[in-house]
MIKOLSE-21631 format. One line per 4 residues: their letters; for each residue x, z, y of C-alpha. Coordinates in Angstrom, 1 decimal. Last residue first. Layout:
BEGIN
A> X Z Y; ...
***
This chain:
BEGIN
FGLA> -20.2 -23.1 -37.2; -22.7 -25.1 -35.8; -23.0 -25.8 -32.1; -25.6 -27.3 -30.4
AGDS> -24.7 -29.0 -27.3; -25.7 -29.2 -23.3; -26.3 -31.4 -20.2; -30.0 -32.3 -20.7
RPDS> -32.0 -35.0 -21.6; -29.8 -35.2 -25.0; -32.0 -32.0 -26.0; -30.0 -29.6 -28.4
AVEI> -29.9 -29.0 -32.5; -28.5 -26.3 -34.6; -29.2 -25.8 -37.9; -27.6 -22.9 -40.2
LGDP> -27.7 -22.6 -43.7; -27.5 -19.0 -45.0; -29.5 -20.0 -48.0; -32.6 -19.2 -46.9
HYAV> -32.2 -21.1 -43.7; -31.8 -20.2 -40.4; -33.2 -22.4 -37.9; -31.9 -23.1 -34.2
GGAH> -33.9 -25.3 -31.8; -34.0 -26.9 -28.1; -35.6 -28.4 -25.7; -35.0 -29.7 -22.2
GALD> -38.1 -30.9 -20.8; -40.4 -33.8 -20.7; -40.0 -34.3 -16.8; -36.5 -34.1 -17.2
SYPG> -37.0 -38.2 -18.9; -35.0 -39.6 -21.8; -37.0 -42.9 -22.0; -37.9 -43.2 -18.3
IMEI> -41.6 -42.6 -17.7; -45.1 -44.6 -18.3; -48.2 -43.0 -16.6; -51.1 -43.1 -19.1
EHGA> -54.8 -42.2 -17.7; -56.2 -40.9 -21.5; -59.5 -42.7 -22.3; -59.6 -43.4 -25.4
AALA> -58.4 -46.8 -25.2; -55.5 -45.6 -23.0; -54.0 -43.7 -26.3; -54.6 -46.4 -28.1
TVLA> -52.6 -48.8 -26.2; -49.4 -46.7 -25.8; -49.7 -45.8 -29.5; -49.5 -49.3 -30.1
PDFR> -46.8 -50.4 -27.6; -44.9 -47.4 -29.5; -43.4 -44.8 -27.3; -39.5 -45.5 -26.1
DELK> -41.4 -45.7 -22.6; -41.6 -41.8 -22.3; -45.6 -40.8 -21.8; -46.9 -39.6 -18.9
LSTT> -50.8 -38.3 -19.6; -51.8 -38.1 -15.6; -51.8 -35.5 -13.1; -50.0 -37.4 -10.6
AAGW> -47.5 -35.8 -7.6; -44.5 -34.4 -9.5; -43.1 -31.5 -7.6; -41.3 -30.5 -10.7
TKGL> -44.7 -30.6 -13.1; -47.6 -32.2 -12.7; -49.9 -33.3 -15.6; -49.4 -33.9 -19.1
LWRP> -46.3 -34.8 -19.8; -45.0 -36.5 -22.7; -42.1 -36.7 -25.6; -39.8 -39.4 -27.3
ATIA> -38.2 -38.5 -30.3; -34.7 -36.4 -29.7; -35.9 -33.2 -30.0; -38.0 -33.9 -33.7
AQLD> -34.7 -35.9 -34.3; -32.5 -32.8 -33.9; -34.5 -30.8 -36.5; -34.6 -33.1 -38.9
QGFM> -38.1 -34.0 -39.3; -40.6 -32.6 -42.0; -43.9 -33.2 -41.1; -45.5 -29.9 -40.6
AYRS> -42.4 -27.5 -39.6; -40.3 -30.2 -37.3; -42.1 -32.6 -36.2; -44.9 -30.1 -35.5
FVAG> -42.4 -27.4 -33.9; -40.9 -30.4 -31.5; -43.9 -31.6 -30.3; -46.2 -28.5 -29.7
QTQP> -42.8 -26.6 -28.2; -43.1 -29.6 -25.9; -46.4 -29.3 -24.6; -46.2 -25.6 -24.6
QGEG> -43.3 -26.2 -22.0; -44.7 -28.9 -20.0; -46.4 -27.0 -17.6; -43.3 -25.3 -16.4
GMTG> -40.4 -27.5 -17.7; -37.7 -25.7 -20.0; -37.5 -25.6 -23.6; -38.1 -23.8 -26.7
YALV> -37.4 -23.0 -30.4; -36.0 -20.4 -32.5; -36.7 -21.0 -36.9; -36.5 -18.7 -39.3
RGNT> -36.9 -20.8 -42.9; -38.2 -19.4 -45.7; -40.1 -22.5 -46.9; -43.2 -20.8 -45.7
LRAL> -41.8 -20.5 -42.1; -40.9 -18.1 -40.3; -41.5 -19.0 -36.2; -40.1 -18.0 -32.9
APNL> -41.1 -19.2 -29.4; -39.3 -18.6 -25.8; -42.6 -18.7 -23.4; -42.1 -18.8 -19.6
THFP> -44.5 -20.1 -18.2; -45.2 -16.8 -16.2; -48.4 -15.3 -14.5; -47.0 -12.6 -11.7
RAHP> -46.8 -9.2 -12.9; -48.3 -6.2 -10.4; -46.2 -3.5 -8.8; -48.1 -4.2 -5.7
RLQN> -51.5 -6.5 -6.1; -51.5 -10.5 -5.7; -54.1 -11.5 -7.5; -53.1 -13.3 -11.2
PGPA> -56.0 -11.7 -13.0; -58.6 -12.7 -10.3; -59.7 -12.3 -6.8; -57.7 -14.5 -4.6
LSFG> -54.4 -14.4 -3.2; -52.6 -16.0 -6.1; -49.0 -14.6 -7.8; -46.9 -18.0 -8.4
AGRN> -45.0 -17.4 -5.1; -44.0 -14.2 -7.4; -41.5 -16.3 -9.1; -39.3 -17.0 -6.1
QFFV> -36.3 -16.1 -7.6; -33.7 -14.6 -5.5; -29.9 -16.1 -5.0; -26.8 -13.7 -6.0
GTEP> -23.6 -14.5 -4.4; -22.9 -10.7 -4.2; -21.8 -10.5 -0.7; -23.5 -13.9 0.4
FVLG> -26.9 -12.9 -0.5; -29.3 -15.9 -1.3; -32.5 -17.1 -0.4; -33.5 -20.5 -2.4
SGFE> -36.1 -18.9 -3.3; -36.2 -20.4 -6.8; -32.7 -22.7 -7.0; -35.2 -25.2 -8.4
WFVS> -38.5 -23.1 -9.0; -39.5 -20.7 -11.2; -35.7 -18.7 -11.1; -35.5 -18.9 -14.6
QIFS> -34.2 -17.4 -18.2; -35.7 -18.4 -21.7; -34.1 -17.2 -24.8; -35.3 -17.1 -28.7
VVCG> -32.6 -15.2 -31.5; -31.9 -14.9 -34.5; -30.1 -12.2 -36.8; -29.6 -14.1 -40.3
DADA> -26.4 -11.6 -40.8; -24.8 -15.2 -40.3; -25.6 -15.4 -37.0; -28.1 -17.5 -35.0
AGMW> -28.9 -18.4 -31.5; -31.0 -20.4 -29.0; -31.4 -21.2 -25.7; -34.3 -21.9 -23.0
ITDG> -33.4 -23.0 -19.2; -36.1 -23.1 -16.5; -37.7 -24.7 -13.7; -41.0 -23.9 -12.9
PKAV> -44.5 -25.8 -11.6; -48.4 -24.9 -13.0; -50.8 -27.3 -13.4; -54.5 -27.0 -12.2
EPWP> -56.9 -28.5 -13.9; -56.7 -32.6 -14.3; -58.3 -34.2 -16.4; -61.2 -35.6 -18.2
RAKT> -61.2 -35.1 -22.1; -59.8 -38.2 -24.0; -61.9 -39.6 -27.2; -61.7 -40.0 -30.3
RDLQ> -60.8 -36.8 -32.3; -63.3 -35.1 -29.5; -62.2 -31.4 -29.2; -64.7 -28.6 -28.7
ASLA> -64.7 -27.6 -32.8; -61.1 -27.0 -32.3; -61.9 -24.5 -29.9; -64.3 -22.8 -31.8
DLAE> -62.0 -22.5 -34.9; -59.1 -21.1 -32.4; -61.7 -18.4 -31.4; -62.9 -17.4 -34.8
PALW> -59.2 -16.9 -36.5; -58.5 -14.7 -33.5; -55.6 -16.5 -31.2; -57.8 -15.7 -27.7
DQAP> -57.5 -11.9 -29.1; -53.7 -11.9 -28.8; -54.3 -12.6 -25.0; -56.3 -9.3 -24.3
VRMH> -59.8 -10.1 -22.7; -60.3 -9.0 -19.6; -57.4 -9.1 -17.8; -55.7 -7.2 -15.1
DPDG> -53.3 -4.6 -17.1; -52.5 -8.1 -19.0; -51.2 -9.5 -15.2; -52.4 -12.7 -15.6
LEAN> -54.0 -15.6 -18.1; -57.7 -16.2 -17.7; -59.5 -18.9 -15.7; -56.1 -20.9 -16.5
RRLF> -55.1 -19.8 -19.9; -58.5 -20.6 -20.5; -58.8 -24.2 -19.4; -54.8 -24.4 -20.9
ALKT> -55.8 -24.2 -24.0; -58.5 -26.8 -24.2; -56.5 -29.3 -22.2; -53.6 -28.8 -24.7
AEIL> -55.7 -28.6 -27.9; -56.6 -32.5 -26.3; -52.6 -33.6 -25.8; -52.0 -32.0 -29.6
GHLH> -54.5 -34.3 -31.0; -54.4 -37.4 -29.3; -50.3 -36.6 -30.4; -50.9 -36.6 -33.9
AFGE> -54.0 -38.4 -34.2; -52.5 -41.4 -32.5; -49.8 -41.6 -34.7; -46.5 -40.0 -34.4
AQTV> -46.6 -37.6 -37.3; -48.9 -38.3 -40.4; -51.6 -35.8 -41.9; -53.2 -34.5 -39.3
RLRD> -55.3 -31.7 -40.8; -57.3 -30.6 -37.3; -57.0 -27.3 -38.0; -53.3 -26.9 -37.4
LIGL> -53.9 -28.6 -34.4; -56.0 -25.7 -33.0; -53.2 -23.5 -34.1; -50.7 -25.2 -32.5
IMLS> -52.3 -25.3 -28.8; -53.6 -22.1 -29.0; -49.6 -20.6 -29.7; -48.5 -22.2 -26.9
SVGQ> -51.3 -21.6 -24.7; -50.4 -17.6 -25.9; -46.9 -18.0 -24.6; -48.0 -18.6 -21.7
TPAG> -46.2 -15.3 -19.9; -48.6 -13.0 -18.4; -49.3 -11.9 -21.0; -47.8 -12.2 -24.3
TNWI> -44.3 -13.6 -25.6; -44.5 -15.8 -28.8; -44.7 -16.0 -32.3; -45.1 -18.2 -35.0
QGAR> -46.1 -17.5 -39.0; -45.7 -20.2 -41.4; -46.7 -23.9 -42.1; -50.3 -23.3 -43.0
LTTT> -50.2 -22.2 -39.7; -50.3 -18.1 -38.6; -51.1 -16.5 -35.2; -48.8 -14.3 -33.6
LPAA> -48.4 -12.7 -29.6; -45.1 -10.6 -29.8; -44.4 -7.3 -30.7; -43.0 -4.8 -26.9
VGAE> -40.6 -4.1 -25.0; -40.6 -4.3 -21.9; -37.4 -4.6 -19.1; -37.2 -1.4 -16.5
FAEF> -38.0 -1.5 -12.8; -38.4 1.8 -11.0; -34.8 1.6 -9.6; -35.5 -1.8 -8.2
DALR> -39.3 -1.9 -6.4; -37.7 2.1 -4.7; -35.0 0.0 -3.4; -37.2 -2.2 -1.7
LPSG> -38.8 -5.7 -2.1; -41.2 -6.9 0.9; -38.7 -9.9 1.8; -37.6 -9.6 5.8
ADEL> -34.2 -11.0 5.4; -33.2 -7.6 6.8; -35.7 -6.3 3.7; -33.7 -8.5 1.7
FRAH> -30.4 -7.7 2.5; -30.8 -3.6 2.2; -32.0 -3.8 -0.9; -29.1 -5.9 -2.4
SRAI> -27.2 -3.7 -1.1; -28.4 -0.4 -2.2; -29.4 -2.5 -6.1; -25.4 -3.6 -6.2
DGRY> -24.0 -0.6 -5.2; -25.9 1.6 -8.2; -29.8 1.9 -9.8; -31.1 -1.8 -10.4
YEEL> -28.3 -3.8 -10.6; -25.9 -0.9 -11.5; -27.6 -0.5 -14.9; -25.8 -3.3 -16.3
GASA> -23.0 -1.8 -16.5; -19.6 -0.4 -14.5; -17.0 -2.6 -15.7; -19.1 -5.4 -16.7
LHAL> -21.6 -5.1 -13.9; -18.5 -5.0 -11.3; -16.9 -8.4 -13.0; -20.7 -10.0 -12.6
TRAL> -20.8 -9.1 -9.2; -17.2 -10.1 -8.7; -17.7 -13.6 -10.2; -21.4 -14.3 -7.8
APQR> -19.1 -13.6 -4.9; -16.3 -16.1 -6.3; -18.8 -18.8 -6.4; -16.6 -22.0 -7.0
LRHG> -18.1 -25.5 -7.0; -15.9 -28.1 -8.0; -17.9 -31.6 -7.5; -18.1 -33.2 -11.0
PAPP> -21.2 -35.1 -9.5; -21.2 -35.0 -5.8; -22.8 -32.1 -3.9; -25.6 -31.8 -1.3
AGDP> -24.5 -31.6 2.1; -23.3 -29.3 4.3; -19.7 -29.0 3.7; -20.3 -28.3 0.2
LFTE> -24.0 -27.4 -0.2; -24.7 -24.7 -2.7; -23.4 -21.3 -1.1; -22.7 -21.9 2.4
AFGP> -26.0 -24.0 3.1; -28.4 -21.4 0.4; -27.5 -18.3 2.6; -30.1 -18.0 4.5
VDRL> -32.7 -21.1 4.0; -32.3 -23.6 6.2; -31.4 -26.4 3.6; -33.6 -25.2 1.0
GDLK> -36.9 -27.2 1.8; -35.4 -30.4 2.5; -33.1 -30.4 0.4; -35.0 -30.4 -3.2
DRTT> -34.3 -34.2 -3.9; -30.6 -33.9 -2.9; -30.1 -30.7 -5.2; -32.2 -31.8 -7.5
RAQN> -29.6 -35.2 -7.9; -26.4 -32.7 -8.3; -27.8 -30.1 -10.4; -29.0 -33.0 -12.6
DTVG> -25.2 -34.8 -12.3; -23.6 -31.6 -13.2; -21.6 -29.8 -11.0; -17.8 -29.2 -12.7
IGDE> -17.8 -25.7 -12.2; -15.3 -23.3 -10.5; -12.5 -21.5 -11.3; -14.2 -17.7 -9.8
ALAI> -18.0 -18.8 -11.2; -16.2 -19.9 -14.9; -13.6 -16.8 -15.1; -16.8 -14.4 -14.4
AHAL> -18.8 -16.5 -17.1; -16.4 -16.2 -19.7; -16.0 -12.7 -19.2; -19.6 -11.5 -19.5
LDGL> -19.6 -10.9 -22.8; -16.1 -9.3 -23.1; -16.8 -6.8 -20.2; -19.7 -6.4 -22.3
PVRN> -17.4 -5.0 -25.1; -18.4 -6.5 -28.5; -19.4 -5.2 -31.5; -23.1 -3.3 -30.0
GKPC> -25.1 -2.2 -32.9; -25.1 -3.5 -36.4; -28.5 -5.5 -35.9; -28.3 -5.0 -31.9
HALA> -31.5 -4.3 -30.6; -29.9 -1.8 -27.3; -28.3 -5.0 -26.5; -31.7 -6.9 -25.7
ARWG> -33.1 -4.1 -23.4; -29.7 -4.2 -21.3; -30.2 -8.2 -21.9; -33.6 -7.8 -20.3
AITG> -33.0 -5.5 -17.5; -30.6 -8.0 -16.4; -33.6 -10.9 -16.6; -36.2 -9.2 -14.5
PVTL> -35.5 -9.8 -10.6; -37.6 -7.9 -8.4; -40.7 -9.8 -7.2; -41.6 -10.6 -3.4
AALA> -38.9 -13.3 -3.1; -41.3 -16.1 -1.6; -41.0 -14.2 2.0; -37.3 -14.2 1.8
GRTP> -37.1 -18.1 1.8; -38.9 -20.6 -0.1; -42.2 -21.0 -2.2; -44.8 -19.2 0.4
LAEQ> -48.0 -17.6 -0.7; -51.3 -19.5 -0.1; -54.1 -19.2 2.0; -54.0 -16.4 4.7
VGRE> -49.5 -15.8 5.2; -49.7 -14.8 9.1; -47.0 -11.7 8.7; -50.4 -9.5 8.8
AYWA> -52.3 -11.5 6.0; -48.5 -11.1 4.0; -49.4 -7.0 4.1; -53.2 -7.8 3.5
PSAL> -52.6 -9.8 0.3; -50.5 -7.4 -1.1; -46.7 -7.5 -1.5; -45.8 -3.5 -0.6
GAAR> -44.7 -2.4 -3.7; -42.9 -4.9 -4.5; -43.8 -7.2 -7.6; -43.0 -7.4 -10.9
GCGS> -40.3 -8.6 -12.5; -40.3 -10.0 -15.8; -37.2 -8.9 -18.1; -39.7 -9.0 -21.3
IAVP> -38.0 -7.8 -24.7; -40.3 -9.4 -27.9; -39.5 -7.8 -31.5; -39.9 -9.6 -34.1
AHGP> -40.7 -7.4 -37.3; -37.5 -6.3 -38.8; -36.0 -6.7 -42.5; -33.2 -9.2 -41.0
RHII> -33.5 -9.6 -37.3; -35.7 -11.9 -35.2; -35.1 -11.1 -31.6; -37.8 -13.0 -29.2
WFGD> -36.7 -12.9 -25.8; -37.7 -13.5 -21.8; -35.9 -14.0 -18.8; -36.4 -13.3 -14.8
GGIG> -34.5 -14.6 -11.9; -31.7 -13.4 -9.2; -29.1 -13.5 -12.6; -29.6 -17.4 -12.1
NMHP> -31.9 -20.1 -13.4; -32.0 -24.0 -13.0; -30.6 -25.3 -10.0; -27.4 -22.3 -11.2
YAVS> -26.9 -24.3 -13.9; -22.8 -23.7 -14.4; -23.2 -19.7 -12.8; -26.4 -18.9 -14.6
ITAA> -25.6 -20.6 -17.8; -22.9 -18.3 -18.3; -24.8 -15.1 -18.2; -27.3 -16.2 -20.6
AAVM> -24.4 -17.4 -22.8; -22.7 -13.8 -23.3; -25.8 -12.0 -23.1; -27.4 -14.5 -25.6
AEVA> -23.4 -14.0 -28.1; -24.6 -10.6 -27.8; -28.2 -11.3 -29.5; -26.6 -13.4 -32.0
SGGA> -24.1 -10.9 -33.1; -20.8 -10.4 -32.3; -17.7 -10.8 -34.8; -15.3 -12.5 -32.0
AIVD> -16.5 -15.9 -33.7; -20.3 -15.0 -32.8; -18.6 -14.0 -29.1; -17.2 -17.4 -29.2
RGAL> -19.8 -19.8 -30.1; -22.4 -18.0 -27.4; -19.4 -18.9 -24.6; -19.1 -22.1 -26.2
AAAR> -23.4 -23.0 -25.9; -23.2 -21.6 -22.2; -20.1 -24.1 -21.5; -22.3 -26.7 -22.9
HPAS> -25.0 -26.5 -20.9; -28.7 -27.2 -22.0; -28.2 -24.5 -24.6; -28.2 -24.2 -28.7
VGGN> -25.7 -22.0 -30.6; -25.2 -21.8 -34.1; -23.6 -19.4 -36.4; -21.5 -18.5 -39.2
FGYA> -22.7 -21.0 -42.2; -22.8 -24.2 -40.1; -24.6 -27.7 -39.0; -25.5 -30.0 -36.0
SSLM> -28.9 -31.9 -36.1; -28.6 -35.3 -37.0; -30.5 -38.1 -34.2; -28.7 -38.0 -30.7
***
């Protein structure tokens, strides 16, 4: 796929076709891009469970004509009981568990995020909640055709998941990973979504669903309690921002790594690279990534406990100082500690110019793996990203963990509004840098910018190496030049999951909507 999809009535990009179709149907019925995204988010939680679910978190940036962009944070907070001392009493001393009930220690925030987003529809709610969730409910009842990606991921991660309560009966038909195309029904999840459709999204936190989840989690050994659900609300704030020659860009604030994504592009802009896909372009982005990640790893966490607010990292003088540290010919030694995570990104735009950038995740594949059979909900392990050591990301009661999730949005100097993003943990800021620079700085077609070969610096998805991983479609001369500069090169497949599943939606000043999705995913780009 080397050419974008186009339309004037709407556009949706999603890493699973069912989600894109659900969003399209809502816009076609008169709904806004925000409502379309709720429908897509519910659908993809059914269709792509290894990457996300309603037991996870979600983040939004919403652009409405005539308004400043708004960021919505469905970032679940740690349980009131969660502390290093509580875990020490249970034999956990050095690192938090990644699977099972002890890993399910933060409130799932994404449904609160949906609810907050619906309050920001430009012209009010035009489509009933039941209609927004109808596609997801039907898909859960009738069954999904398991994707090759889900089948492969289940096989690869089986050892850590098969014995977690509820996982096998939900995701392992006949006790084994499903084959691609297997019909996987989720009737309990269908009932849960139908209950939310009739009783309202608030039910997830202060109704029967919340009470059932709280009892199940406590019995399983999680520190989460009903009071944690009842106290939770999504956050609404101004997103982080910086200005480049190509336009103004926004991303989500701490505890997400959105500041890293903005820093990378701010540093690259100062290098004044003139040609895409050459050494200066890739080396510049890779070295900018290292500089951004060094500060991220040292200082980013719950904003209530950070020494310097993340927006201050984006001050012109701060970015000037970082760009001055970048060696344009030699690679900085690496590695640093990587940030894993599995995620979905989606974008939508409607004919009124409302543009949405959205991301939803359960952290690792299938999150904690802990499934409540009565509701079909499996709970994220995002809390495993906390540290037990002192610092801004230390585990504390009601703290917010570091998040790899960061949906991006830009208003370009040519008048376009661009929503873009990707899954991929550590790779998210890197892929955002590749896609944005190709499209907004060098004028490539949006689909071509996403399809083009990408890279990953460091670990993600459990990869054991911290090398610079390059898809094998890059020009061999460029690979040689990067290696000569000191980059430790590892070649990966031509369209590798390691490089993320990206997407983009651009609303043009004349009303044209440009949409692209990633051939590395199971998705679709629909312009209509």
